[in-house]
C-alpha positions as CSV (number, residue, x, y, z in Angstrom):
1,M,26.4,-24.1,18.5
2,A,22.9,-22.6,18.2
3,Y,20.6,-23.1,15.2
4,F,17.9,-20.7,14.4
5,V,14.7,-22.4,13.3
6,K,12.4,-20.4,11.1
7,T,8.7,-21.0,11.4
8,S,5.9,-19.8,9.2
9,H,3.3,-17.3,10.5
10,F,0.6,-15.0,9.2
11,C,0.8,-11.2,9.5
12,E,-1.9,-9.8,12.0
13,S,-2.3,-6.8,9.8
14,C,-2.5,-8.0,6.1
15,G,-2.8,-11.8,6.5
16,N,0.3,-12.5,4.4
17,E,2.4,-15.5,5.3
18,F,6.0,-14.7,6.5
19,E,8.8,-16.6,8.3
20,K,10.1,-15.6,11.7
21,Q,12.7,-17.1,14.0
22,K,11.5,-19.4,16.7
23,G,11.0,-17.5,19.9
24,S,10.6,-14.2,18.1
25,R,7.6,-12.1,19.0
26,Q,7.2,-10.7,15.5
27,K,3.6,-10.2,14.5
28,Y,3.8,-8.3,11.3
29,C,5.5,-9.1,8.0
30,T,6.9,-5.6,7.1
31,P,7.5,-2.2,8.8
32,R,4.7,-0.8,6.7
33,C,2.2,-3.2,8.4
34,V,3.6,-2.2,11.8
35,R,3.0,1.5,10.9
36,D,-0.5,0.9,9.6
37,V,-1.5,-0.9,12.8
38,R,0.0,1.9,15.0
39,N,-1.7,4.6,13.0
40,K,-5.1,2.8,13.3
41,Q,-4.6,2.4,17.0
42,Q,-3.7,6.1,17.4
43,N,-6.7,7.1,15.4
44,D,-9.0,4.8,17.4
45,M,-7.6,6.3,20.7
46,Y,-8.1,9.8,19.5
47,A,-11.7,9.1,18.4
48,A,-12.4,7.6,21.8
49,K,-11.1,10.7,23.6
50,N,-12.8,13.1,21.3
51,P,-16.2,11.7,20.3
52,N,-18.3,13.7,17.8
53,L,-15.9,16.6,17.5
54,Q,-17.7,18.9,15.0
55,L,-15.5,20.9,12.6
56,K,-16.0,22.9,9.4
57,C,-14.3,21.8,6.3
58,A,-11.4,24.1,5.3
59,Y,-12.4,24.0,1.7
60,C,-16.2,23.8,1.4
61,T,-17.1,24.9,5.0
62,N,-19.6,22.0,5.5
63,S,-19.6,20.7,9.0
64,F,-18.3,17.1,9.7
65,I,-17.3,14.9,12.5
66,Q,-13.5,14.6,12.9
67,A,-12.3,11.0,12.5
68,R,-8.6,11.6,13.1
69,K,-6.3,14.1,14.6
70,G,-5.4,16.9,12.3
71,Q,-8.2,16.3,9.9
72,K,-9.2,19.6,8.1
73,Y,-11.3,18.4,5.2
74,C,-14.7,16.6,5.2
75,T,-13.9,14.3,2.3
76,P,-10.8,13.2,0.2
77,E,-12.4,15.1,-2.7
78,C,-12.2,18.4,-0.7
79,F,-8.6,17.6,0.2
80,D,-7.8,17.1,-3.5
81,K,-9.6,20.3,-4.6
82,A,-7.8,22.3,-1.8
83,K,-4.5,20.8,-2.9
84,K,-5.1,22.0,-6.5
85,V,-5.9,25.5,-5.2
86,R,-2.6,25.6,-3.2
87,E,-0.6,24.3,-6.2
88,K,-2.2,26.9,-8.5
89,A,-1.3,29.7,-6.0
90,Y,2.2,28.3,-5.8
91,R,2.6,28.3,-9.6
92,E,1.2,31.9,-9.9
93,K,3.6,33.0,-7.1
94,R,6.6,31.5,-8.9
95,K,5.4,33.1,-12.2
96,S,5.1,36.5,-10.5
97,L,8.6,36.2,-9.0
98,G,10.1,35.4,-12.5
99,N,10.3,31.6,-11.9
100,P,13.1,31.7,-9.3
101,T,14.8,28.7,-7.7
102,T,13.2,27.0,-4.8
103,E,15.8,28.3,-2.4
104,K,15.2,31.9,-3.5
105,M,11.5,31.5,-3.1
106,H,11.8,30.0,0.4
107,Y,14.1,32.9,1.4
108,N,11.6,35.4,0.0
109,D,8.7,33.7,1.8
110,Q,10.5,33.6,5.1
111,L,11.6,37.2,4.8
112,A,8.1,38.3,4.0
113,K,6.6,36.3,6.8
114,D,9.1,37.8,9.3
115,V,8.3,41.3,8.2
116,L,4.6,40.7,8.2
117,K,4.6,39.1,11.6
118,K,6.1,42.3,13.0
119,I,3.4,44.3,11.3
120,G,0.8,41.8,12.4
121,K,-1.6,41.6,9.4
122,R,-3.3,38.3,8.6
123,T,-6.0,37.2,6.3
124,P,-7.9,33.9,6.2
125,A,-7.4,33.6,2.5
126,I,-3.6,33.7,2.8
127,E,-3.7,31.2,5.7
128,R,-5.7,28.8,3.4
129,M,-3.2,29.3,0.6
130,Y,-0.3,28.4,2.9
131,G,-2.2,25.4,4.3
132,G,-3.2,27.1,7.6
133,S,0.4,27.7,8.7
134,G,-0.2,31.3,9.7
135,G,0.3,33.1,6.5
136,Y,0.6,36.9,6.6
137,H,-0.4,39.4,4.0
138,V,-0.2,43.2,3.4
139,N,-2.1,45.0,0.7
140,V,0.5,46.8,-1.4
Protein backbone atom coordinates (compact mmCIF):
# COMPACT_ATOMS: atom_id res chain seq x y z
CA MET A 1 0.00 0.00 0.00
CA ALA A 2 1.46 3.33 -1.12
CA TYR A 3 1.09 6.52 0.81
CA PHE A 4 1.35 9.89 -0.84
CA VAL A 5 3.30 12.37 1.21
CA LYS A 6 2.50 16.01 0.60
CA THR A 7 5.25 18.57 0.99
CA SER A 8 5.10 22.33 1.11
CA HIS A 9 6.63 24.40 -1.72
CA PHE A 10 6.52 27.95 -3.04
CA CYS A 11 5.09 28.87 -6.45
CA GLU A 12 7.80 30.04 -8.89
CA SER A 13 5.41 32.59 -10.39
CA CYS A 14 3.62 34.31 -7.51
CA GLY A 15 5.55 33.05 -4.46
CA ASN A 16 2.47 31.61 -2.69
CA GLU A 17 2.95 28.48 -0.64
CA PHE A 18 1.21 25.31 -1.87
CA GLU A 19 1.31 21.57 -1.19
CA LYS A 20 2.43 19.04 -3.75
CA GLN A 21 2.90 15.31 -3.67
CA LYS A 22 6.38 14.03 -3.07
CA GLY A 23 8.07 13.26 -6.38
CA SER A 24 5.80 15.61 -8.33
CA ARG A 25 7.45 18.18 -10.59
CA GLN A 26 4.74 20.79 -9.97
CA LYS A 27 6.24 24.30 -9.90
CA TYR A 28 3.15 26.52 -9.84
CA CYS A 29 0.21 26.74 -7.45
CA THR A 30 -2.62 27.27 -9.99
CA PRO A 31 -3.27 26.94 -13.74
CA ARG A 32 -3.41 30.75 -13.86
CA CYS A 33 0.23 30.95 -12.70
CA VAL A 34 1.21 28.41 -15.38
CA ARG A 35 -0.58 30.51 -18.04
CA ASP A 36 1.06 33.74 -16.83
CA VAL A 37 4.53 32.19 -16.97
CA ARG A 38 3.95 30.76 -20.47
CA ASN A 39 2.60 34.08 -21.76
CA LYS A 40 5.66 35.89 -20.40
CA GLN A 41 7.99 33.33 -21.99
CA GLN A 42 6.22 33.67 -25.37
CA ASN A 43 6.35 37.48 -25.21
CA ASP A 44 10.06 37.37 -24.31
CA MET A 45 10.81 34.98 -27.22
CA TYR A 46 8.82 37.20 -29.63
CA ALA A 47 10.68 40.30 -28.45
CA ALA A 48 14.03 38.53 -28.91
CA LYS A 49 13.15 37.50 -32.49
CA ASN A 50 11.68 40.90 -33.43
CA PRO A 51 13.74 43.57 -31.71
CA ASN A 52 12.64 47.20 -32.09
CA LEU A 53 9.72 46.53 -34.44
CA GLN A 54 8.26 50.01 -35.08
CA LEU A 55 4.50 50.24 -35.56
CA LYS A 56 1.90 52.98 -35.70
CA CYS A 57 -0.84 52.97 -33.09
CA ALA A 58 -4.22 51.99 -34.59
CA TYR A 59 -5.94 54.75 -32.60
CA CYS A 60 -3.64 57.79 -32.32
CA THR A 61 -1.15 56.89 -35.13
CA ASN A 62 1.90 57.58 -32.91
CA SER A 63 4.82 55.27 -33.58
CA PHE A 64 5.84 52.78 -30.87
CA ILE A 65 8.01 49.70 -30.41
CA GLN A 66 5.95 46.51 -30.37
CA ALA A 67 6.36 44.64 -27.07
CA ARG A 68 4.25 41.57 -27.84
CA LYS A 69 2.77 39.77 -30.80
CA GLY A 70 -0.51 41.26 -31.99
CA GLN A 71 -0.06 44.59 -30.21
CA LYS A 72 -1.92 47.33 -32.12
CA TYR A 73 -2.04 50.18 -29.61
CA CYS A 74 0.80 52.17 -28.07
CA THR A 75 -0.74 52.40 -24.57
CA PRO A 76 -3.58 50.85 -22.59
CA GLU A 77 -5.30 54.25 -22.76
CA CYS A 78 -5.40 54.11 -26.59
CA PHE A 79 -6.76 50.56 -26.37
CA ASP A 80 -9.54 51.75 -24.02
CA LYS A 81 -10.41 54.73 -26.25
CA ALA A 82 -10.53 52.52 -29.37
CA LYS A 83 -12.74 50.04 -27.51
CA LYS A 84 -15.16 52.85 -26.64
CA VAL A 85 -15.27 53.90 -30.31
CA ARG A 86 -16.01 50.31 -31.39
CA GLU A 87 -18.72 49.96 -28.75
CA LYS A 88 -20.32 53.27 -29.82
CA ALA A 89 -20.32 52.16 -33.46
CA TYR A 90 -21.87 48.85 -32.42
CA ARG A 91 -24.64 50.62 -30.46
CA GLU A 92 -25.36 52.98 -33.37
CA LYS A 93 -25.51 50.03 -35.76
CA ARG A 94 -27.95 48.20 -33.50
CA LYS A 95 -30.06 51.35 -33.24
CA SER A 96 -30.11 51.79 -37.03
CA LEU A 97 -31.24 48.18 -37.47
CA GLY A 98 -34.12 48.66 -35.04
CA ASN A 99 -32.37 46.96 -32.09
CA PRO A 100 -32.38 43.40 -33.53
CA THR A 101 -31.27 40.27 -31.73
CA THR A 102 -27.57 39.38 -31.82
CA GLU A 103 -28.18 36.45 -34.18
CA LYS A 104 -29.98 38.67 -36.69
CA MET A 105 -27.19 41.25 -36.52
CA HIS A 106 -24.53 38.60 -37.04
CA TYR A 107 -26.43 37.25 -40.05
CA ASN A 108 -26.78 40.77 -41.49
CA ASP A 109 -23.06 41.48 -40.93
CA GLN A 110 -22.00 38.21 -42.53
CA LEU A 111 -24.34 38.71 -45.48
CA ALA A 112 -23.09 42.27 -46.00
CA LYS A 113 -19.45 41.16 -45.75
CA ASP A 114 -20.00 38.36 -48.29
CA VAL A 115 -21.63 40.72 -50.78
CA LEU A 116 -19.05 43.45 -50.27
CA LYS A 117 -16.15 41.02 -50.62
CA LYS A 118 -17.46 40.18 -54.10
CA ILE A 119 -17.66 43.88 -54.95
CA GLY A 120 -14.26 44.43 -53.33
CA LYS A 121 -14.70 47.84 -51.68
CA ARG A 122 -12.84 48.51 -48.43
CA THR A 123 -12.24 51.55 -46.27
CA PRO A 124 -9.76 51.95 -43.40
CA ALA A 125 -12.44 53.55 -41.20
CA ILE A 126 -14.65 50.47 -41.42
CA GLU A 127 -11.66 48.20 -40.80
CA ARG A 128 -10.92 50.15 -37.61
CA MET A 129 -14.59 49.92 -36.62
CA TYR A 130 -14.52 46.13 -37.02
CA GLY A 131 -11.20 45.86 -35.19
CA GLY A 132 -9.07 45.40 -38.32
CA SER A 133 -10.87 42.23 -39.36
CA GLY A 134 -11.20 43.30 -43.00
CA GLY A 135 -14.43 45.27 -42.85
CA TYR A 136 -16.03 46.21 -46.16
CA HIS A 137 -18.17 49.23 -46.97
CA VAL A 138 -20.19 50.55 -49.88
CA ASN A 139 -21.52 54.09 -50.04
CA VAL A 140 -25.28 53.85 -50.52
